Backbone as JSON Lines, residues from 0, in Angstrom:
{"i":0,"aa":"M","n":[0.89,-1.23,0.02],"ca":[-0.1,-0.03,0.01],"c":[1.05,1.0,-0.09]}
{"i":1,"aa":"G","n":[0.74,2.09,-0.99],"ca":[1.49,3.48,-1.1],"c":[0.76,4.58,-0.42]}
{"i":2,"aa":"R","n":[1.38,5.95,-0.76],"ca":[0.62,7.05,-0.22],"c":[0.7,8.11,-1.2]}
{"i":3,"aa":"F","n":[-0.39,8.43,-1.42],"ca":[-0.65,9.95,-2.39],"c":[-0.26,11.21,-1.01]}
{"i":4,"aa":"I","n":[0.8,11.79,-1.11],"ca":[0.96,12.92,-0.31],"c":[0.67,14.34,-0.8]}
{"i":5,"aa":"Y","n":[0.03,15.23,-0.58],"ca":[-0.34,16.41,-1.17],"c":[-0.22,17.55,-0.23]}
{"i":6,"aa":"D","n":[1.1,18.52,-0.36],"ca":[1.6,19.27,0.73],"c":[2.35,18.71,1.83]}
{"i":7,"aa":"T","n":[1.44,18.07,2.67],"ca":[1.87,17.72,3.65],"c":[1.36,16.27,4.32]}
{"i":8,"aa":"I","n":[2.14,15.48,5.11],"ca":[1.91,14.18,5.58],"c":[0.26,14.27,6.21]}
{"i":9,"aa":"N","n":[-0.3,14.99,6.63],"ca":[-1.91,15.21,7.25],"c":[-2.49,15.05,5.85]}
{"i":10,"aa":"N","n":[-1.8,15.58,4.72],"ca":[-3.01,15.62,3.83],"c":[-2.51,14.47,2.6]}
{"i":11,"aa":"S","n":[-2.66,13.22,3.22],"ca":[-2.55,12.4,2.17],"c":[-3.37,10.97,2.14]}
{"i":12,"aa":"V","n":[-2.99,10.01,1.38],"ca":[-4.09,9.22,1.31],"c":[-3.63,7.68,1.0]}
{"i":13,"aa":"D","n":[-4.22,6.86,1.32],"ca":[-3.16,5.27,0.93],"c":[-4.1,4.74,-0.01]}
{"i":14,"aa":"I","n":[-3.09,4.68,-1.25],"ca":[-3.58,3.9,-2.33],"c":[-2.67,2.73,-2.73]}
{"i":15,"aa":"E","n":[-3.37,1.86,-3.21],"ca":[-2.61,0.46,-3.61],"c":[-1.56,0.85,-4.4]}
{"i":16,"aa":"D","n":[-0.37,0.34,-4.33],"ca":[0.91,0.62,-5.05],"c":[0.46,0.46,-6.74]}
{"i":17,"aa":"R","n":[-0.26,-0.23,-7.27],"ca":[-0.44,-0.7,-8.64],"c":[-1.14,0.55,-9.15]}
{"i":18,"aa":"T","n":[-2.21,0.91,-8.55],"ca":[-3.0,2.01,-8.97],"c":[-2.28,3.29,-8.7]}
{"i":19,"aa":"L","n":[-1.45,3.31,-7.51],"ca":[-0.58,4.72,-7.28],"c":[0.28,4.97,-8.42]}
{"i":20,"aa":"A","n":[0.99,3.76,-9.02],"ca":[1.93,4.0,-10.27],"c":[0.95,4.2,-11.45]}
{"i":21,"aa":"H","n":[0.19,4.31,-11.75],"ca":[-0.61,4.77,-12.86],"c":[-1.05,5.94,-12.76]}
{"i":22,"aa":"L","n":[-1.38,6.37,-11.46],"ca":[-1.83,7.61,-11.18],"c":[-0.47,8.63,-11.18]}
{"i":23,"aa":"R","n":[0.3,7.92,-10.84],"ca":[1.65,8.91,-10.64],"c":[1.95,9.38,-12.19]}
{"i":24,"aa":"I","n":[1.56,8.89,-13.11],"ca":[1.94,8.98,-14.78],"c":[1.15,10.13,-15.11]}
{"i":25,"aa":"V","n":[-0.11,9.99,-14.69],"ca":[-1.16,10.5,-15.31],"c":[-1.23,12.19,-14.72]}
{"i":26,"aa":"I","n":[-1.02,12.28,-13.23],"ca":[-0.76,13.22,-12.56],"c":[0.27,13.91,-12.98]}
{"i":27,"aa":"M","n":[1.48,13.48,-13.25],"ca":[2.93,14.39,-13.51],"c":[2.59,14.87,-15.03]}
{"i":28,"aa":"N","n":[1.88,13.79,-15.93],"ca":[2.0,14.53,-17.1],"c":[0.95,15.79,-17.32]}
{"i":29,"aa":"K","n":[0.11,15.91,-16.84],"ca":[-0.84,17.05,-16.25],"c":[-0.24,18.14,-15.64]}
{"i":30,"aa":"L","n":[0.45,17.77,-14.99],"ca":[1.11,18.72,-14.35],"c":[2.34,19.58,-15.04]}
{"i":31,"aa":"R","n":[3.19,18.6,-15.9],"ca":[4.06,18.98,-16.48],"c":[3.4,20.0,-17.68]}
{"i":32,"aa":"R","n":[2.11,20.13,-18.31],"ca":[1.76,20.59,-19.01],"c":[0.89,22.06,-18.09]}
{"i":33,"aa":"S","n":[1.44,22.0,-17.2],"ca":[0.92,23.04,-16.12],"c":[-0.91,23.09,-16.17]}
{"i":34,"aa":"E","n":[-1.29,21.98,-16.39],"ca":[-3.05,21.99,-16.13],"c":[-3.57,21.46,-14.59]}
{"i":35,"aa":"S","n":[-3.82,22.55,-13.92],"ca":[-4.45,22.06,-12.83],"c":[-5.88,21.36,-12.99]}
{"i":36,"aa":"F","n":[-6.3,20.45,-12.18],"ca":[-7.68,19.56,-12.36],"c":[-7.8,18.88,-10.85]}
{"i":37,"aa":"M","n":[-8.74,18.6,-10.79],"ca":[-9.44,17.84,-9.5],"c":[-9.29,16.38,-9.51]}
{"i":38,"aa":"F","n":[-8.86,16.22,-8.23],"ca":[-8.57,14.56,-8.09],"c":[-9.4,13.85,-7.17]}
{"i":39,"aa":"T","n":[-10.02,12.94,-7.35],"ca":[-11.26,12.76,-6.1],"c":[-10.95,11.0,-5.94]}
{"i":40,"aa":"I","n":[-10.75,10.78,-4.83],"ca":[-10.52,9.45,-4.52],"c":[-11.34,8.64,-3.52]}
{"i":41,"aa":"D","n":[-11.96,7.56,-3.79],"ca":[-13.23,6.94,-2.79],"c":[-12.24,6.19,-1.51]}
{"i":42,"aa":"M","n":[-12.62,6.43,-0.29],"ca":[-11.85,5.96,0.54],"c":[-12.94,5.17,1.73]}
{"i":43,"aa":"D","n":[-12.46,4.22,2.75],"ca":[-13.06,3.52,3.14],"c":[-12.43,4.0,4.7]}
{"i":44,"aa":"S","n":[-12.16,4.96,5.18],"ca":[-11.62,5.16,6.81],"c":[-11.69,6.32,7.03]}
{"i":45,"aa":"E","n":[-11.47,6.32,8.39],"ca":[-12.1,7.0,9.43],"c":[-13.1,7.68,8.82]}
{"i":46,"aa":"G","n":[-14.13,7.33,8.62],"ca":[-15.64,7.81,8.25],"c":[-15.92,8.58,7.13]}
{"i":47,"aa":"I","n":[-14.62,8.67,6.45],"ca":[-14.54,9.53,5.38],"c":[-14.8,8.47,4.21]}
{"i":48,"aa":"S","n":[-15.89,9.24,3.02],"ca":[-15.95,7.92,1.65],"c":[-15.53,8.48,0.74]}
{"i":49,"aa":"R","n":[-15.09,9.87,0.61],"ca":[-14.55,10.41,-0.54],"c":[-13.82,11.69,-0.61]}
{"i":50,"aa":"R","n":[-12.54,11.77,-0.78],"ca":[-11.59,12.96,-0.92],"c":[-11.44,13.56,-2.15]}
{"i":51,"aa":"S","n":[-11.11,14.7,-2.26],"ca":[-11.03,15.73,-3.04],"c":[-9.61,16.51,-3.13]}
{"i":52,"aa":"F","n":[-8.49,16.61,-4.03],"ca":[-7.86,17.28,-4.15],"c":[-7.9,18.48,-5.08]}
{"i":53,"aa":"W","n":[-7.41,19.49,-5.07],"ca":[-7.29,20.46,-6.2],"c":[-5.65,20.43,-6.64]}
{"i":54,"aa":"V","n":[-5.5,19.95,-7.52],"ca":[-4.05,19.44,-7.9],"c":[-3.73,20.98,-8.5]}
{"i":55,"aa":"H","n":[-3.02,21.43,-8.32],"ca":[-1.74,22.67,-8.76],"c":[-0.42,22.5,-8.87]}
{"i":56,"aa":"P","n":[0.3,23.03,-9.85],"ca":[1.81,22.56,-9.63],"c":[2.6,23.3,-8.81]}
{"i":57,"aa":"S","n":[1.98,24.12,-8.18],"ca":[2.61,25.08,-7.04],"c":[2.73,24.14,-5.75]}
{"i":58,"aa":"V","n":[1.68,23.41,-5.64],"ca":[1.73,22.53,-4.33],"c":[2.52,21.21,-4.54]}
{"i":59,"aa":"P","n":[3.39,21.11,-3.52],"ca":[4.49,20.0,-3.32],"c":[3.54,18.55,-3.13]}
{"i":60,"aa":"L","n":[4.0,18.01,-3.82],"ca":[3.0,16.08,-3.73],"c":[4.32,15.31,-3.85]}
{"i":61,"aa":"Q","n":[4.08,14.21,-3.17],"ca":[4.76,12.89,-3.32],"c":[4.11,11.62,-3.6]}
{"i":62,"aa":"F","n":[4.88,10.57,-4.12],"ca":[4.55,9.35,-4.17],"c":[5.04,8.41,-3.47]}
{"i":63,"aa":"A","n":[4.58,7.76,-2.27],"ca":[5.31,6.76,-1.66],"c":[4.98,5.63,-1.85]}
{"i":64,"aa":"F","n":[5.93,4.53,-2.43],"ca":[5.37,3.29,-2.4],"c":[5.94,2.46,-1.35]}
{"i":65,"aa":"H","n":[4.96,1.55,-1.3],"ca":[5.63,0.53,-0.05],"c":[6.57,-0.75,-0.95]}
{"i":66,"aa":"G","n":[6.01,-1.12,-1.88],"ca":[6.75,-2.3,-2.59],"c":[7.95,-1.76,-3.03]}
{"i":67,"aa":"S","n":[8.9,-2.8,-3.29],"ca":[10.1,-2.32,-4.05],"c":[10.32,-2.71,-5.38]}
{"i":68,"aa":"R","n":[9.6,-3.14,-5.61],"ca":[9.31,-3.41,-7.37],"c":[8.6,-2.53,-7.85]}
{"i":69,"aa":"E","n":[8.91,-1.94,-9.09],"ca":[7.89,-1.42,-9.78],"c":[6.98,-1.95,-10.67]}
{"i":70,"aa":"P","n":[5.51,-1.84,-10.5],"ca":[4.4,-2.38,-11.04],"c":[4.38,-2.37,-12.51]}
{"i":71,"aa":"R","n":[4.04,-3.49,-13.23],"ca":[3.93,-3.06,-14.82],"c":[2.74,-2.37,-14.99]}
{"i":72,"aa":"L","n":[2.97,-1.34,-15.88],"ca":[1.89,-0.49,-16.39],"c":[0.94,-0.7,-17.57]}
{"i":73,"aa":"N","n":[-0.17,-0.8,-17.49],"ca":[-1.22,-1.0,-18.4],"c":[-1.53,0.24,-19.37]}
{"i":74,"aa":"R","n":[-0.83,0.45,-20.57],"ca":[-1.23,1.62,-21.17],"c":[-2.53,1.82,-21.08]}
{"i":75,"aa":"A","n":[-3.68,0.9,-21.37],"ca":[-5.05,1.46,-21.44],"c":[-5.43,1.98,-20.29]}
{"i":76,"aa":"W","n":[-5.22,1.56,-19.29],"ca":[-5.54,2.0,-17.82],"c":[-4.91,3.62,-17.83]}
{"i":77,"aa":"I","n":[-3.83,3.6,-18.2],"ca":[-3.1,5.31,-18.27],"c":[-4.1,5.82,-19.28]}
{"i":78,"aa":"D","n":[-4.29,5.43,-20.41],"ca":[-5.27,6.15,-21.28],"c":[-6.64,6.67,-20.73]}
{"i":79,"aa":"A","n":[-7.1,5.7,-19.93],"ca":[-8.56,5.76,-19.23],"c":[-8.33,6.99,-18.2]}
{"i":80,"aa":"L","n":[-7.21,6.57,-17.54],"ca":[-7.14,7.82,-16.51],"c":[-6.97,8.95,-16.96]}
{"i":81,"aa":"M","n":[-6.44,9.12,-17.75],"ca":[-5.86,10.6,-18.56],"c":[-7.5,10.71,-19.04]}
{"i":82,"aa":"T","n":[-8.03,10.54,-19.78],"ca":[-9.33,10.75,-20.16],"c":[-10.31,11.42,-18.99]}
{"i":83,"aa":"S","n":[-10.0,10.51,-17.76],"ca":[-10.84,11.0,-16.65],"c":[-10.31,12.4,-16.33]}
{"i":84,"aa":"A","n":[-9.08,12.57,-16.12],"ca":[-8.36,13.75,-15.56],"c":[-8.78,14.85,-16.45]}
{"i":85,"aa":"S","n":[-9.1,14.73,-17.46],"ca":[-9.29,15.78,-18.73],"c":[-10.65,16.3,-18.47]}
{"i":86,"aa":"S","n":[-11.7,15.28,-18.07],"ca":[-13.12,15.64,-17.94],"c":[-13.2,16.71,-17.07]}
{"i":87,"aa":"P","n":[-14.57,17.1,-17.04],"ca":[-14.95,18.68,-16.33],"c":[-14.98,18.11,-15.26]}
{"i":88,"aa":"N","n":[-15.31,16.83,-14.49],"ca":[-15.28,16.09,-13.09],"c":[-13.81,15.63,-12.41]}
{"i":89,"aa":"G","n":[-12.9,15.85,-13.48],"ca":[-11.54,15.61,-12.82],"c":[-11.12,14.18,-12.9]}
{"i":90,"aa":"L","n":[-10.02,13.77,-12.34],"ca":[-9.62,12.64,-12.1],"c":[-10.46,11.8,-11.3]}
{"i":91,"aa":"F","n":[-10.66,10.33,-11.51],"ca":[-11.46,9.32,-10.62],"c":[-10.48,7.97,-10.79]}
{"i":92,"aa":"V","n":[-10.39,7.24,-10.06],"ca":[-9.95,6.1,-10.4],"c":[-11.01,5.03,-11.26]}
{"i":93,"aa":"V","n":[-11.0,5.07,-12.43],"ca":[-11.55,4.32,-13.14],"c":[-10.84,2.67,-12.93]}
{"i":94,"aa":"P","n":[-12.11,1.74,-13.12],"ca":[-11.78,0.62,-13.19],"c":[-10.61,-0.18,-14.54]}
{"i":95,"aa":"E","n":[-9.74,-0.67,-14.06],"ca":[-8.56,-0.94,-14.74],"c":[-8.76,-1.99,-16.1]}
{"i":96,"aa":"P","n":[-9.1,-1.51,-17.18],"ca":[-9.36,-2.43,-18.46],"c":[-8.13,-3.22,-18.86]}
{"i":97,"aa":"P","n":[-8.75,-4.43,-19.56],"ca":[-7.76,-5.27,-20.0],"c":[-6.68,-4.7,-20.75]}
{"i":98,"aa":"E","n":[-5.71,-5.07,-20.78],"ca":[-4.54,-4.78,-21.36],"c":[-4.59,-5.26,-22.59]}
{"i":99,"aa":"E","n":[-4.22,-4.54,-23.7],"ca":[-4.18,-4.31,-24.92],"c":[-3.18,-5.41,-25.59]}
{"i":100,"aa":"S","n":[-3.62,-6.08,-26.18],"ca":[-2.52,-7.16,-26.72],"c":[-1.96,-6.48,-27.79]}
{"i":101,"aa":"A","n":[-0.28,-7.12,-28.2],"ca":[0.41,-6.3,-29.16],"c":[-0.24,-7.41,-30.55]}
{"i":102,"aa":"A","n":[-0.09,-6.67,-31.42],"ca":[-0.19,-7.34,-32.79],"c":[0.66,-8.42,-33.13]}
{"i":103,"aa":"P","n":[0.37,-9.59,-33.53],"ca":[1.16,-10.59,-34.09],"c":[2.22,-10.09,-35.13]}
{"i":104,"aa":"A","n":[3.39,-10.5,-34.92],"ca":[4.58,-10.04,-35.92],"c":[4.47,-10.9,-37.44]}
{"i":105,"aa":"E","n":[4.54,-10.44,-38.33],"ca":[4.26,-11.26,-39.71],"c":[5.98,-11.54,-39.75]}
């Protein structure tokens, strides 16, 4: 279980490492383009069911991973998350789609 830390440790949420690795790609790509956006995540702890962050390039953030190995990335999931991040409602964790298989070589 990793952690998304926005500004301070008091402003953080625990997220499964595989999901966090995909979110890191999407969030960093949006911020690299200086695009602010809303990031909303469902939670089941401390009586809070959902938490939203206004992600802006001027606010420090960290992605802390518990595991030592980098999770394999699913390009289709990154694309789905990027579509979500660019929508009027902002970034939500959408279900992971099946990985696209590579075309057979001729």
